[in-house]
LUMLO-547295 format. One record per residue (C-alpha): x, y, z. Coordinates in steps of 0.001 Angstrom, whole numbers, plus 500000, padded with zeros to 6 digits. Layout:
<sites>
XYZ
...
</sites>
This chain:
<sites>
486687483305486985
489221485392488904
488721486540492470
488421490209491417
487025489687487926
485477492841486451
486802495190489126
488803498310488266
491584499070490746
494067501930491018
497416501045492627
499688503905493663
503403503169493603
502597500341491209
505703500493489013
507984498313491125
508346496333494319
505272495618496371
503007497804494225
504072496031491053
503340492654492639
499903493896493697
499119495218490225
500237491995488561
498254489716490881
495129491864490649
495329491660486860
495942487905487001
492818487542489153
490660489381486628
490875493067487560
491658495936485238
494431497941486836
495593501538486659
499244501742487694
500058505107489252
503656506139489838
506337508741489112
508615506082487595
507266506515484085
509445504035482222
509016501252484781
505271501871485094
504726501878481347
506684498639481067
504527496869483660
501336498125482007
502529496995478587
503324493529479917
499835493259481435
498242494232478120
494694495499477725
493892494889481382
496236497668482550
497082501308481979
499824503528483334
499081506999484695
501716509322486114
500840509936489756
502738511991492278
500694511134495357
501493514526496917
499522516262494153
495740516606494382
495662517345490655
497546514153489838
495059512169491895
492179513764489999
493833512815486703
494420509240487852
490820508711488958
489570510259485724
491879507989483732
490450504916485454
486867505939484730
487560507009481157
489594503928480251
487666501261482146
484317502911482961
484437502888486751
486580502569489871
485991499722492327
489171499728494373
492132501788495505
495419500466496875
497299503292498609
500680501642498265
503151504447497474
505618505156500245
509148506230501106
511425505970504124
514056508245505643
516060507221508699
517713509210511450
517397510060515115
514797512712515893
517370515256517062
519408514822513877
516678514551511249
516191517667509110
512637518957509115
512658518719505321
513300514963505480
510548514451508042
508043516419505984
509021514571502807
508004511265504379
504784512718505800
503927514275502444
504287511044500461
503092508443502946
500460510276504979
499210513119502779
499380510852499732
497098508322501428
494699511072502512
494510512543499016
494005509102497507
491014508373499719
489599511882499350
489690511676495560
488669508035495157
485646507998497484
483298509895495104
484279507562492247
483730504474494415
480344505889495374
479479506320491680
480369502655491147
477996501600493929
480709500850496501
484161499370496638
487264498749498712
490213500899499783
493369499189500999
495888501428502748
499382500001503058
500745500824506496
503434498788508288
504161497127511598
505858500511512154
502292501770512353
501711499464515318
504935499937517289
507870502311517434
511125501805515564
514208503726516700
515617505959513994
512400505845511972
510265508532513606
508984510030510344
508121506642508897
506400505541512116
504433508788512316
503179508388508762
502267504733509176
500466505310512484
498541508091510724
497486505733507934
496159503325510555
494066506080512166
492799507544508900
491734504070507810
489462503684510814
487985507176510447
487317506627506747
485703503239507375
483239504877509755
482483507681507302
481814505632504152
480643502234505363
476981502996504656
477966503830501077
479180500286500565
482839501303500726
485197499293502904
488540500658504159
491240498473505696
494950498785506447
497699496261505755
500722496095508054
503656494250506510
506814493384508355
510109493412506463
509392492687502813
512003492079500126
511623495310498142
513953498096496967
513041500032500137
514974497601502360
518064497748500153
518955501320501104
522144502419502868
520377502634506226
520145498831506218
523756498215505151
524955497266508640
521949495164509622
522662491457510133
519548490276508307
520157486584508937
520267487156512693
517274489474512572
515005487068510711
516085484108512826
514082485625515706
510826485538513747
508381482607514013
508643482499510198
512433482927509984
512827484724506665
512076487971504864
508603488350503380
507852488614499667
505890491213497736
503719488431496326
502620487424499827
501482490969500579
499787491119497174
497738488030498033
496385489773501115
495597492899499087
493646490846496538
491610489342499378
490741492803500700
489804494138497262
487700491050496554
484177490356497767
485606487577499942
486337490247502566
482861491821502390
482451491918506197
485872493399506907
486307497140507316
488203499476509616
490557496626510428
494305496034510589
495710493071508684
499199492141509851
501528490137507589
504885490072509334
506145486523509817
504940486677513419
507088489629514541
504250491312516424
503488488105518312
506551488642520504
510224487709520693
511605484250520115
514678483232522148
517279480696521047
516362477210522172
512680478014522564
</sites>
């Protein structure tokens, strides 16, 4: 029996990277998964590989209508909705004085508004199912500042705050809401041009766990939070960062 056997979970941004890993592990642990994304070909491929336990639904997280369609697809295909993983996200870098407003708002629209719309639309369905779990993917950039990443930090701090507010609002309905705060994870997001000049070997050497994280490691934490194993956890921040937030390690120490 899998850890999330019988549960129906919607994963936004589930076509690749961290979201794909989450969708695959949830399915492996017994859940039926709706993969929401704008990458139609990649999302359909993942769903096809997972077979009858998965379905792909186009989902632009900035669209309230798309969210309504995705929730409806979960209930029509699998009969209910027990969990939501608000995973979709983007990043744009640049100093505050140089960042175009359009770039800032693009990040806020996907990361922050997308998370808000996901919770807003999923909560009634979770209520109909008798309760459930929402997992909002934030970042350690939602716990501390990162120079050149003001839009990303703003959106991830917002997710952290919305998570706590939502947990207070829906706890008595049997719905739990938690945030996950990964450090640097090996996904397409960290392969962009803004990271081209970063000495990754030197950067990770400072961590207590001196390497980049994997999508599968984050997925394991997500499965825990969707599962009944985490029944007493809500409104909380779960950090998975190789120890970065613990402090700074110096050579020889």
